[in-house]
C-alpha positions as CSV (number, residue, x, y, z in Angstrom):
1,M,-0.6,-18.4,22.7
2,N,-0.4,-20.5,19.6
3,I,-1.8,-18.8,16.5
4,K,-2.1,-20.0,12.9
5,D,-3.0,-17.5,10.2
6,R,-5.6,-18.6,7.7
7,V,-6.4,-18.2,4.0
8,N,-9.6,-16.3,3.0
9,D,-10.5,-15.7,-0.6
10,G,-7.0,-16.7,-1.7
11,K,-5.3,-14.2,0.5
12,R,-3.5,-14.9,3.8
13,V,-5.1,-13.3,6.9
14,Y,-2.5,-12.4,9.5
15,L,-4.3,-13.1,12.8
16,S,-1.2,-13.0,14.9
17,K,-0.6,-9.3,14.3
18,W,-4.2,-8.5,15.3
19,I,-4.1,-10.7,18.4
20,S,-0.8,-9.1,19.5
21,R,-2.1,-5.6,19.1
22,V,-5.3,-6.4,21.1
23,C,-3.3,-8.1,23.9
24,L,-0.9,-5.2,24.2
25,E,-3.9,-2.8,24.3
26,L,-5.3,-4.9,27.2
27,G,-2.1,-4.4,29.2
28,F,-0.3,-7.7,28.6
29,V,3.4,-7.6,28.2
30,E,5.0,-9.5,25.3
31,I,7.8,-11.8,26.4
32,G,8.6,-13.5,23.1
33,W,7.4,-14.2,19.5
34,F,8.5,-17.3,17.7
35,K,7.7,-18.9,14.4
36,W,7.1,-22.6,14.1
37,K,7.0,-24.5,10.8
38,V,4.1,-26.9,10.7
39,G,4.2,-30.2,8.9
40,G,1.5,-30.7,6.4
41,A,-1.7,-32.5,7.2
42,G,-3.6,-34.4,4.5
43,F,-5.9,-31.5,3.6
44,T,-3.0,-29.0,3.5
45,N,-0.9,-31.3,1.3
46,M,-3.9,-31.8,-1.1
47,R,-4.3,-28.0,-1.4
48,R,-0.6,-27.4,-1.9
49,S,-0.5,-30.1,-4.7
50,K,-3.2,-28.1,-6.5
51,G,-1.1,-24.9,-6.3
52,E,-3.4,-23.2,-3.7
53,L,-2.0,-21.0,-1.0
54,T,-1.4,-22.7,2.3
55,V,-0.2,-21.5,5.7
56,D,2.8,-23.5,6.6
57,D,3.9,-21.8,9.9
58,E,2.4,-20.8,13.2
59,D,3.2,-18.0,15.6
60,V,3.8,-18.8,19.2
61,I,3.4,-15.5,21.2
62,V,4.2,-15.5,24.9
63,F,2.5,-12.8,27.0
64,R,2.4,-12.2,30.7
65,K,-0.1,-10.3,32.8
66,P,1.5,-7.3,34.5
67,A,1.8,-7.6,38.3
């Protein structure tokens, strides 16, 4: 699962923590959790140049369904 947090009202919303908790409650087993630095897109670079908060990384979470 590839998850990117978002910015809402100037604050970062950590979606990956919520998704991990929900998947674990549903019985999935977490295999690994990795961070990936994302290169900037045009819109992200524009926001960053204005001093606005941007999300520059993504979480890659690997789950498996129990047998």
